[in-house]
N, C-alpha and C positions, 0 to 999 in steps of 0.2 A: 295191659293187665291191671295196672294200678287204677286206671280210669274205670275199668269194669268193677273193681272192688269198691271204689268210692260210690258208685251208683247204687250198690245194694247194701251199703252200710246203714246203721240205725239212724234215722233222721233226728229222732229225739235226742240221742246222745250227742249228735253234732251240734244241736242248738244250745244245749245246757251250758257249756263253757262260755258261749257268746252271751247268753242271758246273764250269767254271773258277772261277766266283765262289765256289762252295761250297768248292773246294779252297783258294782264296786265304783264305777266312775262317778256316780252321783251320791255316794255315801257322804254324809256331813263330816267335816274334820273334827278331831277330838276337841272338846271344849265348847262346841257350838250347841246351844240349847235346842232341845227337841221342838219347842214352840216356834223358835225362829226358823229352824229347818223346815218345819211343816208349813210355815207361813210363806216360804219361798218355793215350796214344792220339792225339796230335796228328799223328804222322808216318805213320799207317796209311792205305793206299790200298786196303784189302781191299774186294772187291765186296760182300761181305755187310754190311760196315759202311755202305757207301753205300746199300744197299737198306734197312737199318734206319733210317738218317737220313732217307731220303725219307718214311718212314712217320710220322716225328715232326713236330711243328709247328716252324716256323722259330724261334719265340721260345724254346721249350724247348731246342733245339739250341744256340742262342747262349748261353743262360744256363749250360748245362752246361759248355761249353768255356771261358766266361769264368771260371767257378769253378776249373776245372782249371788254366787259365793262371795265375791268381793263386797257386794253391798251388805250382805249379812255380817261379814267380819267387821266392817266399819260400824255397823249398827251396834254390835256387841261392844266394840272398843269404846264407842261414845257413851254407852250406858254405864260402863265401869265395872259392873259385877256380873255380867253375863245373863242377867234376868230381864234387862230392859227397863228396870225401875230405878236406875241411878239418877243422881241429881245433875250430872254434867249435861248441859244442853246439847242437843244433836244438831250438828251443822249440815243441813240438807244440801248446801251448795257444793259439798265435797263428795256426794254419793250419787248413784243413779236413782232415778225416781220411777216408781211403779204406781201410776195412778189407779184409783179404784174405778168401779163401774160408773160410766157417765162422765168421767173427767177427761179433759183433753190431753192426749199424750204429748209429753214434752221431750225435747231433744236432750242430748248430752250437755251437761253444764260446762261453762268455761273452766279451764284449768285453774285450780286454786293457787297455782304458783304465780299467776299474773296479777300484778297489783291493780286493783280497781281504780278508775279515774276519779279524782275528787274535784271539788269546785276550784281547787288551787291549780288544776291542770287544764286550763281551757284549750279547746281546739283552735289552733291558729291557722289562718289561711296564709299561703306563701307571701302575699304582699304585706302581711302583718308581722313578718319576721324581721323587717327593717324598722328602725326608729321606734322600737317598742317603748322606750323611756320618754318619748316626746309627749308633752302635755299641751295639746294645741290650744286649750282654753287660755293659756298664758301668752300666746303669741300676739304680736301687734295686729295681725289679721290672719284669718284662715280662709280667705276667699281668693282663689286663683281665677284669673281671666286669661283664657288661651286664645292667641291670635295666630291664625294659620299663615303659611307662606304663599308665594305666587303660584297660582294654579290649583292650590289645595282648597280645602273648606273645613268647617268645623268637624266634619266626619273623620278627619285624620287623627283626631285626638281621642278616639273612642276607648283605647286601652288606658291612656293617662287619666281620663275622666273617671273610669271605673276604679282605678287604683287609688286616686285621691279621695274619692267619695267613700271608699271602704275605710280609709284612714280618717274619716270624719271631717274632711275639708269641704268647703263649698266651692263648686266649680261652675264657671260660665264659659262656654265656647262660642265664639262670635263668627258668623258668616259675614265677611266684608262684602261691600257692594259688588255685584257681578260674580260672586264666588259661592260655592256650595249650593245651597237651596235658594239663595237670593236670585230672583228671576231677572234682575236688571241685565241688559245687554252689555257685555264687557266692552264691546267696541265703541260704546257711547259714553264711557267714563272719561271725563276731560280733566280731572284734577285729583291730587292726593286727598284733599279734604272730602271730596265726594266718595272716594273709595273707602275711606276710613270712617265715614259717617255712622255706620252701625255701632262701631266701637265708641266713638265720642258721644253718641246718643245714650248709650248704656252708662257711660261714666257720669253723664250729666244727671241721670236719674238717681244716682247714689246720694245718700244723706251727707250732710256737711261733715260728719265725723267718721263716715265710712271710708275705709281704705282697702285697696286690692293689691295683689301681686300680678303684674302683667308679664306674660310669657309670649315672646314673639319669635317665630320660626322663619328663617329665610327672609323674604321681603317683608314679612310681618315685623321684622326688627325696625324697619323704617316707619311702619305704621305705629308701633309702640312708641318710637321716639317722638313722633308728632303728638301722640296722646299725652306723653309726659310734659311736653311744652304747654299743652292746652290745660291740663288738669293736674298740676304737680302735687297739690294737696291731697289728691285722692289716690295717689300711687305710692304705696309703701316701698315697693321694690320693683325693679324691672329686670327680667331675665332674658338674655339674648341667646337663643338656641341655634347654633350654627347659622347666625343671622347677619343681615346687613346692620351695621352700627355706624351710621353716617355722622360726620361732624357738621358743624354749622356751615351752611352754604354748599353742602355736598348733596348729590343725588345718588340713587342706587345704581343708575346706569354707569356712573363713574366707576363703581366697584365692579360691575359686570364687564365693563370694557377692559379693566385691568385683568380680570379673570379670563376673558376670552383670549387675551394674548398669551396666557400661560396654561390654558385648558382647552385643548383641541376638541374634546368630547362635548363641552358646553357649546362651543361655536358650531359644531355639526348639528347639535340637537335643536338649536333655536331656529324657529321659522316665523318671520315677521308677517303680520296680517295687515293688509291695506284695504280696510272696509270702505274708505272714502276715495279710493283710487291711488295708483302709484305716484301721481303727482302731488300727493299729500303725505304727511308723516304717517308712520305706522299707527294703527289703532290698538293692536294687541300683539302678544308674542305667544305662539304655540310651541310645544315641545314635541319633537318627533317621537311617536309612540314606540317605535322599534328600538329607541335608545334609552327609554325611560328607566328600565330596570338597571342598566349599567350606570346611568347617571345619578339616579335618586335612590334606588332600592337594591344596591348590590349586596347588601347583607340582610335584607328583609325577607320574611316568610312569603311563600308563593301566594297564599290566600290574600295577604295584604297588598301585594303587587297587583293581583287581579282586581281588587277593590279600587285601587288607585287608577288603573287603566280605564275603568268605566266612569269614574267620578271626577277626574281632574278636568279643569276648564282652562280657557285661555287666560293669560296674564295681561291686565290692562296696561297699555304702554305709557299713557300720559303720567300716571302716578310715579312710574319708574324714572321718568325724565325730570320730574319736579325737584328742585333744590329745596332743602329744609332750612328754616330759620330757627335755630336753637340757641337759647340764652342760658347763661350760667345761673340766673336767678330762678328759672323754671326747670328746664331740662336738667341743668347741672345740680339741682337740689335733690334729685331722686337717686337713690342708691341703685347702682347698676352691677349686674353679674353676667358673666359670659360662660357658656358651656360649649366646649370644642368637641368636634367629632372626628376621630382619627382616620376613618376609612371613607371619608366624604369625597365623592367624585364631582360634586356640583360646586361646592365652595371648599377647595382643598385646605387642609390644615395649615399650610404655610400662609394662605391668604387670611384665614381666621386669626392667626397669630399677628399678622400685619395690622389687621383692624384693631386688635387689642393694644398693639404697640402705639398706634397713632392716637387712640382715644381710650386710655386705660380705664377699665372698670375697677370696682372695689376688689373683686376676686375672680379668678379664672378657674373653671373646673374642666375636666376632660373625661369624655366617654370613650373608653377604649373599645375598639371593634365595632363602632357604630358608623353606619352610612349617613347620608344626608337626611334620613328619616328615622331618628332615634325612637320616636313614638311607636314605630313598627319593629325596628331591629333590636332595640335595647329598652323596652318599656319599664322593666323592673329597675334597672340602673338609673334611668331617667327619673323615675318616681322617687327614688332614694335621694337623688341630688336636689330635686325640687323641694322635698320636705326638709332637707338639710339647709338649703338656702333660706327657707321660710323661718327657720329657727335661729338664724344668725342675728344676735342682738346688735343694737346700734352702739357705736363707740361713744365715749363721753363727749367728744367734740362734735358729734353729729346732732 
C-alpha cells in the first residue's frame, strides 16, 4: 500500500527538498566574498549547471566543490582583507591551480610540508656514501692498476672499475698474456715475464714521475711482485687481494702445494693440461667447472658466477712454477698491504695469515663475508678498503 501511495504522490513536491539540499550544499561559507564565490562557481544557479550536476555522481560533485572551497578560502586568507586586494603575496605552491582556457592542466602540487632540496643537499649515489671527506687531488697517486688472478681476466673487475671511477680515480685493468681478451694460447706461455708482459709494458709507458697503485688478486699477487721488482719507482703501493705473496726464491706452486695438502676442494678442482704430451710437464691448469662456484664464488651473486663460467680460461703452468728473484732494494722499497677474505675456499684465511706472517706487509685488512672473489661478493666493502689504503700517508721514515 505504501508503494502504491508513493507512485501517485506529487513528483514536484518530492523533488523540491532534494533541490534545496543541493543548493545548500554549494552555498558559500560566511565571510567568502561574492566575487570569489562567483569565480569558482559556488554562486551559480544556472539551469545548465544544474542539469550537468544531475548527470554527475554525488561523490564527484562534493569532491569538486570541496577542492574549490579550499582554494577559495586560501585565496582569501592570503589576500588578508577578503577582497583580493591585499599586499601579502599569494603562494601558489600551497593551493590548487585552475588554469584558464588554453593552458596546460597541472597536477596537484607537492606538499608544502616537505623541505625543498637545495644545492647543499646533493643526490648521492650509494658508492659516494663512503670516504666522502677524501680529497683525491691530495693523494700521492689516484691511478689504480688492477691485475687479475689465475684463469680470470680484466672483466672480473667491472664493479670495482665503476666504483673507483665514480669516486674520480683513474683505473686501468690489465689482461695478462693468455687471459681475458688476450688471444695468446695459454699452453704456449713459457715464463712468468712472458705472462706479465702486458703489465710491464704498461708500466714502462708511464712517465718518470707517474706512480700507480697495483692491486693483485690470487696469482696476480706474484705478477705484481715481479712488476714491483722491475719498476719500483713507478709503484706507490701494492695491494695483495687474497693473493699469492711470495718471498725471494719462492714460486706460486709452493704455495699451491701447501694449500693442496690442507684444501681437498682445491685438489679436486685442479685439472692439469698436457698440450705437449704426458711425457712433458703440464702446460696449463684448468679448474673443474662443476666445482667453481663452491671454490671461488660461494658468496657471489648468481649473475657474476654465470659470467665467470663462460669467461674464465686456463691458468698457464710455467709462470706458476717459476721462482721469483726479489730484492730489498727494489721489491722491498714498495709499500705492501694485504686484504684477507674470511669465507675463501680457494686460499683459506689460515693460509692468507700464514703468508702475511712469513712476509709481513705494512698493514693487513679483512673483508668479512667475502669469498675468493670479493670484486663480486663484496664490491662496496672492497672499494672502501682500496680508497682507504690509497689515502694512507707515508710515515716519516719512509
